[in-house]
C-alpha positions as CSV (number, residue, x, y, z in Angstrom):
1,M,109.9,94.1,254.7
2,I,107.7,94.8,251.7
3,K,104.1,93.8,252.0
4,R,104.0,91.0,249.6
5,D,100.2,91.0,249.4
6,K,100.4,94.4,247.6
7,H,101.8,95.2,244.2
8,I,104.4,97.8,244.8
9,K,105.0,99.9,241.8
10,L,107.9,102.4,242.2
11,G,108.6,105.3,239.8
12,Y,112.1,106.7,239.9
13,V,112.1,110.3,238.4
14,G,115.2,112.2,237.6
15,G,117.1,114.4,235.1
16,A,120.1,113.9,232.9
17,D,122.0,111.5,235.2
18,L,119.3,109.2,236.5
19,S,121.3,106.3,235.2
20,L,123.8,106.9,238.0
21,R,121.1,105.4,240.3
22,L,120.9,102.1,238.4
23,P,122.9,100.2,241.1
24,M,120.3,101.2,243.7
25,I,117.4,100.6,241.2
26,K,118.6,97.1,240.5
27,L,118.8,96.3,244.2
28,L,115.2,97.6,244.7
29,H,114.1,95.6,241.8
30,S,115.6,92.4,243.3
31,A,113.8,93.2,246.6
32,G,110.5,92.9,244.9
33,F,109.6,96.4,243.7
34,D,108.1,96.8,240.2
35,I,110.3,99.7,239.3
36,C,110.3,102.1,236.3
37,G,112.6,104.9,235.5
38,L,111.3,108.3,234.2
39,G,113.7,110.7,232.6
40,P,115.2,112.2,229.4
41,S,115.5,110.2,226.3
42,K,119.3,109.9,226.4
43,E,119.1,107.7,229.5
44,K,116.6,105.2,228.0
45,Y,119.0,102.7,226.5
46,L,121.0,102.4,229.8
47,F,117.8,101.3,231.6
48,E,116.6,99.0,228.9
49,S,120.0,97.3,228.6
50,N,119.5,96.5,232.3
51,N,116.0,95.2,231.8
52,I,114.5,98.1,233.7
53,P,111.4,99.8,232.1
54,Y,111.8,103.4,231.2
55,E,109.5,106.2,230.2
56,V,110.6,109.5,228.6
57,Y,109.5,112.9,229.5
58,P,110.8,116.3,228.2
59,F,113.5,117.6,230.4
60,K,115.4,120.9,230.0
61,A,117.7,122.4,232.5
62,G,117.6,126.1,233.3
63,I,114.7,128.5,232.7
64,A,112.3,126.9,230.3
65,I,108.7,127.7,231.1
66,F,107.0,125.9,228.2
67,S,109.2,122.9,228.5
68,D,108.5,122.7,232.3
69,I,104.7,122.8,231.6
70,S,105.2,120.0,229.0
71,S,107.2,118.0,231.6
72,F,104.6,118.5,234.3
73,L,101.8,117.3,232.0
74,R,103.7,114.3,230.7
75,L,104.7,113.2,234.2
76,Y,101.0,113.6,235.3
77,F,99.9,111.4,232.4
78,L,102.6,108.8,233.1
79,F,101.7,108.6,236.8
80,K,98.1,108.1,236.0
81,K,99.0,105.4,233.4
82,H,101.3,103.4,235.7
83,Q,99.4,103.9,239.0
84,F,102.6,104.0,241.0
85,T,102.4,103.2,244.7
86,I,105.6,105.3,245.3
87,V,107.1,108.1,243.3
88,H,110.7,109.0,244.3
89,T,112.1,112.1,242.6
90,F,115.7,113.5,242.3
91,H,117.2,116.8,241.3
92,T,115.7,120.3,241.3
93,K,113.1,120.3,238.5
94,P,112.0,116.7,238.9
95,N,111.7,117.3,242.6
96,I,109.3,120.2,242.1
97,L,107.4,119.2,239.0
98,G,107.4,115.5,239.8
99,R,106.0,115.8,243.3
100,L,103.3,118.2,242.3
101,A,102.3,116.0,239.3
102,A,102.3,112.9,241.6
103,K,100.1,114.6,244.1
104,L,97.6,115.6,241.4
105,A,97.7,112.1,240.0
106,G,96.8,110.6,243.4
107,V,100.1,108.8,244.0
108,P,99.9,107.4,247.7
109,C,103.6,107.8,248.6
110,I,105.6,110.7,247.3
111,I,109.4,111.1,248.2
112,A,112.1,113.5,247.1
113,T,115.8,113.4,247.6
114,I,117.5,116.8,247.7
115,T,120.9,116.2,246.1
116,G,122.3,119.6,247.1
117,L,121.2,123.2,246.5
118,G,123.1,123.6,243.3
119,S,124.5,126.7,241.5
120,L,121.8,129.0,242.7
121,F,123.3,128.9,246.2
122,S,126.9,128.7,245.1
123,E,127.3,132.3,243.9
124,N,125.5,135.5,245.1
125,S,124.7,137.1,241.8
126,I,121.6,139.3,241.5
127,K,120.1,136.7,239.1
128,N,120.7,133.9,241.5
129,K,119.1,135.8,244.4
130,I,116.0,136.4,242.4
131,L,115.8,132.8,241.2
132,R,116.2,131.6,244.8
133,I,112.8,133.1,245.6
134,F,111.2,131.0,243.0
135,Y,113.2,127.9,244.0
136,T,112.2,128.3,247.7
137,L,108.5,128.8,246.7
138,G,108.6,125.7,244.5
139,Q,110.3,123.5,247.1
140,T,107.9,124.7,249.8
141,I,104.9,123.8,247.8
142,S,106.3,120.4,246.6
143,C,107.6,119.5,250.1
144,S,104.1,120.0,251.5
145,A,102.8,117.7,248.7
146,S,105.2,114.9,249.6
147,N,105.3,112.3,252.4
148,I,108.9,112.8,253.2
149,T,112.0,114.6,251.9
150,I,115.4,113.0,252.1
151,F,118.6,115.1,252.4
152,Q,122.1,114.0,251.8
153,N,123.8,116.3,254.3
154,Q,122.8,118.1,257.6
155,D,123.4,121.6,256.2
156,D,120.7,121.3,253.5
157,L,118.3,119.6,256.0
158,K,118.8,122.5,258.5
159,F,118.3,125.1,255.7
160,F,115.0,123.6,254.6
161,A,113.8,123.2,258.2
162,S,114.9,126.6,259.5
163,N,113.4,128.4,256.6
164,K,110.2,126.4,256.9
165,I,110.5,125.0,253.4
166,A,109.9,121.5,254.8
167,S,108.2,120.4,258.0
168,P,110.7,118.9,260.5
169,T,108.4,115.9,260.9
170,K,108.7,115.1,257.1
171,V,112.4,115.1,256.6
172,T,115.2,112.5,257.0
173,L,118.9,112.1,256.3
174,I,120.5,109.5,254.1
175,K,124.1,110.3,253.4
176,G,124.6,110.1,249.6
177,S,123.4,107.8,246.9
178,G,125.7,104.9,247.9
179,V,129.0,103.7,246.3
180,D,129.6,100.2,245.1
181,T,132.6,99.4,247.3
182,E,133.3,96.2,245.3
183,A,133.5,98.0,242.0
184,F,135.6,100.8,243.6
185,S,138.1,98.4,245.2
186,L,141.9,98.3,244.6
187,E,141.8,94.6,245.0
188,K,139.4,94.2,242.1
189,L,141.1,96.7,239.8
190,R,144.5,95.1,240.3
191,H,143.2,92.1,238.2
192,K,142.3,94.3,235.3
193,N,144.4,95.1,232.2
194,L,144.9,98.9,232.7
195,N,147.6,99.4,230.0
196,H,145.3,101.7,228.0
197,V,144.9,103.9,231.1
198,K,148.6,104.0,231.7
199,K,149.1,105.1,228.1
200,D,146.6,107.9,228.4
201,L,148.0,109.1,231.7
202,E,151.6,108.9,230.3
203,Y,152.2,106.9,233.4
204,D,155.5,107.3,235.3
205,P,155.9,105.3,238.5
206,T,158.3,107.8,239.9
207,Q,155.7,110.6,239.8
208,I,153.0,111.5,242.4
209,R,149.7,111.7,240.6
210,I,147.1,114.3,241.7
211,F,143.6,114.4,240.2
212,L,140.6,116.7,240.0
213,I,137.6,114.8,238.5
214,S,134.7,117.1,237.7
215,R,132.6,118.8,235.1
216,L,134.2,122.1,234.1
217,L,132.2,124.4,236.3
218,K,133.7,127.5,237.8
219,C,132.1,126.7,241.2
220,K,133.8,123.3,241.2
221,G,137.0,125.2,242.0
222,I,138.7,124.6,238.6
223,E,140.6,127.9,238.7
224,E,141.8,127.3,242.3
225,Y,143.1,123.8,241.4
226,L,145.0,125.2,238.4
227,E,146.6,127.9,240.5
228,A,147.5,125.4,243.3
229,S,149.1,123.2,240.7
230,R,151.1,126.1,239.4
231,I,152.3,126.9,242.9
232,L,153.4,123.3,243.7
233,K,155.0,122.8,240.3
234,Q,157.4,125.6,241.1
235,S,158.9,123.6,244.0
236,Y,158.4,120.0,243.0
237,N,159.3,118.2,239.7
238,D,157.9,114.8,240.6
239,L,154.2,115.8,240.4
240,C,151.6,115.0,237.7
241,F,148.4,117.0,237.8
242,Y,145.3,115.8,235.9
243,L,141.9,117.3,235.2
244,V,139.2,114.9,234.1
245,G,135.7,115.8,233.2
246,P,133.4,117.1,230.4
247,S,133.3,120.7,229.4
248,D,130.2,122.9,230.2
249,N,128.8,125.5,227.8
250,T,126.4,127.1,230.3
251,M,127.0,130.5,232.0
252,Y,128.4,128.6,234.9
253,G,131.1,126.7,232.9
254,F,134.9,127.2,233.1
255,P,136.0,127.8,229.5
256,V,138.2,125.0,228.0
257,E,140.3,127.8,226.5
258,G,141.2,128.9,230.0
259,L,143.2,125.6,230.4
260,E,145.6,126.6,227.6
261,E,148.0,128.6,229.8
262,Y,148.2,125.6,232.2
263,K,148.8,122.9,229.5
264,D,152.4,122.3,230.7
265,I,151.3,122.0,234.4
266,V,147.9,120.2,234.2
267,K,147.0,117.4,231.7
268,Y,143.3,117.8,230.7
269,M,141.8,114.4,229.8
270,G,138.2,115.5,229.0
271,Y,135.3,113.2,229.6
272,R,136.0,109.6,230.6
273,N,133.8,106.6,231.2
274,D,136.4,104.6,233.1
275,I,136.6,106.6,236.4
276,P,137.4,103.6,238.6
277,E,140.3,102.7,236.4
278,I,141.5,106.3,236.3
279,L,141.2,106.7,240.0
280,S,143.2,103.6,240.7
281,F,146.3,105.5,239.6
282,A,145.6,108.5,241.9
283,D,147.8,109.3,244.9
284,I,145.7,112.3,245.9
285,L,142.2,113.4,244.9
286,V,141.5,117.1,245.0
287,H,137.9,118.5,245.1
288,P,138.0,122.3,245.7
289,T,134.3,122.9,245.1
290,Y,132.1,125.7,246.5
291,Y,129.1,124.2,244.6
292,R,126.3,123.3,246.9
293,E,126.3,119.6,246.4
294,G,124.4,117.0,248.4
295,L,127.2,114.6,248.9
296,P,129.9,114.5,246.1
297,R,130.0,111.0,244.6
298,I,133.6,111.4,243.5
299,L,134.7,111.8,247.1
300,L,133.1,108.5,248.1
301,E,134.6,106.7,245.0
302,A,138.0,108.1,245.8
303,A,137.8,107.1,249.5
304,S,136.6,103.7,248.6
305,L,139.8,103.3,246.5
306,E,141.9,104.3,249.6
307,I,142.8,107.7,248.1
308,P,143.4,110.6,250.6
309,I,141.3,113.7,249.7
310,V,141.8,117.4,249.8
311,T,138.5,119.2,249.6
312,T,136.8,122.3,250.8
313,D,135.0,122.9,254.1
314,V,131.5,123.2,252.6
315,P,128.2,121.2,252.9
316,G,128.5,117.7,251.6
317,C,132.3,117.5,251.5
318,R,132.7,117.7,255.3
319,E,130.3,114.8,255.6
320,V,132.8,112.6,253.9
321,V,136.2,114.1,254.9
322,E,137.2,114.5,258.5
323,D,140.0,117.0,258.6
324,G,143.4,115.4,259.3
325,V,141.8,111.9,259.4
326,N,141.1,110.8,255.9
327,G,142.1,114.0,254.2
328,Y,142.1,117.8,254.6
329,L,139.5,120.4,254.5
330,V,140.5,123.9,253.3
331,P,138.6,127.2,252.9
332,P,136.9,127.5,249.5
333,K,138.4,129.8,246.8
334,D,141.8,129.8,248.4
335,P,144.5,128.3,246.1
336,N,147.3,128.9,248.6
337,A,145.5,126.9,251.4
338,L,144.7,124.2,248.8
339,A,148.4,124.0,247.8
340,E,149.5,123.8,251.4
341,A,147.2,120.9,252.1
342,I,148.2,119.0,249.0
343,E,151.9,119.6,249.9
344,K,151.4,117.8,253.3
345,L,150.3,114.7,251.4
346,I,153.0,115.0,248.8
347,L,155.7,115.0,251.5
348,N,154.4,112.0,253.4
349,K,153.7,108.7,251.7
350,N,152.8,106.9,254.9
351,L,150.3,109.6,255.8
352,R,148.7,109.1,252.3
353,Q,148.4,105.4,252.9
354,K,147.0,105.8,256.4
355,M,144.4,108.3,255.4
356,G,143.4,106.2,252.4
357,Q,142.8,103.2,254.6
358,V,140.7,105.1,257.1
359,G,138.7,106.6,254.2
360,R,137.9,103.1,252.8
361,E,136.8,101.9,256.2
362,R,134.6,104.9,256.6
363,V,132.9,104.5,253.2
364,V,132.2,100.8,253.8
365,K,130.7,101.6,257.2
366,E,128.7,104.7,256.4
367,F,128.3,105.4,252.7
368,S,128.3,102.0,250.9
369,L,125.6,101.1,248.4
370,D,124.3,98.5,250.8
371,V,124.1,100.9,253.7
372,V,122.2,103.5,251.7
373,Y,119.9,100.7,250.2
374,Q,118.9,99.5,253.7
375,E,118.2,103.1,254.8
376,T,116.1,103.8,251.7
377,L,114.2,100.5,252.0
378,K,113.3,101.5,255.6
379,V,111.9,104.8,254.4
380,Y,109.8,102.9,251.8
381,N,108.6,100.3,254.2
382,D,107.7,102.8,256.9
383,L,105.4,104.6,254.4
384,L,103.9,101.4,253.1
385,Q,102.9,100.3,256.5
386,N,100.5,103.3,256.7
387,L,98.7,102.5,253.4
């Protein structure tokens, strides 16, 4: 347990979606940590509405040298101001800049969680190959500056260790960020009024509903999903395909205009803030990504809601889905294989139910918020014992 004779100040540093970690942050706060979030300004109100202190630093994704220098200096100042006992960083830029700033500021315990290798390792363009050199250098320096680096899947851990980016003695595995299995529970959602969701879905109980929930990134397999939907619609009339998620205007984004030719096949619902309610109507969750994710949150949320999954045999996804047990794994960038796997589930309702039940059991046992919290707490306490 935490040494109660010490004042444990914990800084949680992240990027544009640090608020997704609020459930974990609140658990740590209740365990006795004096915790503060550090991230972009848009996240501030979410933390303050949960009575968690929050500091803003400038954050800009992509190549932004002057912004990165400003971020580093601001983080250094904030670390000196708060005198954190532990700084825990998430995502690429905060992991590099945050750990180096924490080291310079004299923070005793420095931790990073690698939430996947991202778009740099998803496509082999010349630009990406060049940027990987700088990524590897930055991660090597920042890993040496930290006490421990946490990985969410074995593939990323092995990559860092085999390429000598991180010392094998300073790495550990915690599978994902944890999913609240009570919030993502069919039993709980059955007691909610979901008429507004039914209306938006144009709900028809005779139809089988298939979802892809993702930001519109090419490497999330958007095109493959659209093509698989087209293939299946040619043979089955009782299918409803949905695509849920915000657009993305970066070079990696799938253009919204590209959805136009599929408008009679796939219903695009845009950004939604009611994912548990949306998912409660899903019969099948599809996630045809070839993006180098740590451990996709949407897979855990779907499995927690007893939904069978069709996803790709890539790092992170194969941590959650065991082929033929709680879903199917298919090769990336293969719409025909994707359609075949979806078809197996379309044709067998009992199989869908069985796989969904196994998925829920697996999430509760291995990936729940409580499991990840206990594993995270152990990492903190092990480091604190050496202070």
